[in-house]
N, C-alpha and C positions, 0 to 999 in steps of 0.2 A: 701549358702545364705550369702551374705556379711554381716559383723557385723554391718555396718551402718544402715541397714534396721531395721526397728521396726516391731515387732509383738505383737499381743494382746493374753493373756490368761484370760479365765473366771474363777473365784474363786467364790466357793458357799459356803454361809454360811448357816448351817441346821436350818430350820424354824418350821419344824414340821415332824412327822412320824405318818402314819395310817396303820392299816394292809389292806394287798391286797392279793388277791388270785384269781387263774384260775382254769381250768378244772384238771391240773394235779399238780399244784405247790401253794404254798402259801410263803408268805414274807410280806415285808413292803413297802409303797410307801413314798418316801423321798422327802420333798420340800426343796428348797434353795432360799435364796435372793442371786442374782448374782452381781457381779461387775467385770468390765473389767479393767486388768492391764497391761500396755505395758511393753515389756522387748526386749532386744537385744541378738540374738543368736551369739555366737562366731564362728569365722571360724574354730578354733581349740581349743581343750581341753575343760574345762567348767568353768562356774563361778556360784556364788550365787547372787540372786536378793532379795532384802528385800522388802517385801510386808506388807501392813497393811490392815487389814479386817476392813471394814467402818461399819459393823454390830456391832461388839463386841470390836473394836480398838485392836486386837491382832496383834503382830508380827509374821509375817510368812516368811519363807525362800523358795525362789524358786531355786532348782538347775536346771541350764541350760546347756546341753551338747552340742557340735556342732554335727551337723548331721552326720560327718565323723566320729567322735569319738563313738557315738552311734551305727552305722553300724558295726565298728570294734568289740565293745564288743558283739553285736548280733552274729556276724560271729563267734567269738571264742567260745561262748556258742552251737552253732550250730556244731561246729566242736568237742567239746567233747561229745555233745550228739551222733553224728555219730560213733565216735570212740567207745563210750560205747556201741552202738547198734551192732557194728562190732564184739566186744568181746564177747557179748552174744551170736550172732549167731555161732561164732567159738566154744564157749564151748558147745552148744547145738549140734552142728554138731559133734563133736567129742565124746560126750556123746552117741548121739543117732548111730553114725557109729560104736562105740563099742558093743552096744547093738544088733545091726543088724549083726554084724560079729560073735557074739556069745560068745564074751569075754568081758563081762560087767567089769567096772572100779569100784572096791569098793571103797566105800568113806573114809574108814580109810587108805587107801594107800595114799603115797604122792601125786601121779598124780591125784587122786580123789579130795583130798583137795584142791590142786592147782586149779583144774576146779571149784570147789564150789566157793572158794575165786574169781577167776576170773569173773566166772558169776555173783556174787553179787557185785563186784566192777563195773563190766560194767553196771548192771541194774542201781546203784545208779549215776554212770557218766551221763548215759542217763538221768534219771530222773532230775538231778540237771541242766543238759545242756538244756534240754527243758523247765524247769521251768525259768531260767534265760533268754534264748533266747525269751520266750512269754512276760516277765515281765520287760525286759530292756525298759526303756523309755528316751527320752532326755529330758523330764521335770519330776521332781520330788518335790512334796510339803513337807515341813518340817515344824514342829512348835517345838520351843525351840530345844530340841536334839532328838526329836522322828519323825519318817516319819509317817505324817499325824495325824489326831487326830479324834474325834467323830464329831466334829462341822464344818470343813473345808475340801472342797474336789475341785479337778481341773475339771472343767466342760468345757473344751476345746470345742469350737464350739456352745456352748448353747447361746442363744440370752437373754439379760438382761431382766427380768421380776419378776414380784411379784407374787408367785404361790398362795399365799392367797387371791388375788384379785379375784373377780368373774368374 
């Protein structure tokens, strides 16, 4: 998307909470006062857009990444997850292969310790990679120096409305 095209993000200011439940879950329903804010997506890299919440007059920062950069970051996380899963599969295959061959690898041996460390590192890499891949977004809302807060949320795609109105 060229940088001269403008897009709109919907910002929600929390106006109320109430308990909600279903057949197998419970939680809370949150109501927001919404406001639309225009921004421009860069062609490369990222930049920060300053927003002001009309409900509380708080200054918010919106980090906008180019779609190409966001895809690249997601691809790197996915590659890290794949490498971690391959490492886990190889260590399990070596361990099970030695068991079936009748020569189990003792854990205190250098090979056993190396396999355990490789298995744990692979599992950690797979978990971190999948978490990063799932949570990478081209838009991120910040307040002061913290990511998000209790009162504001990005509600992209929501239509402006007042949830407290009947």
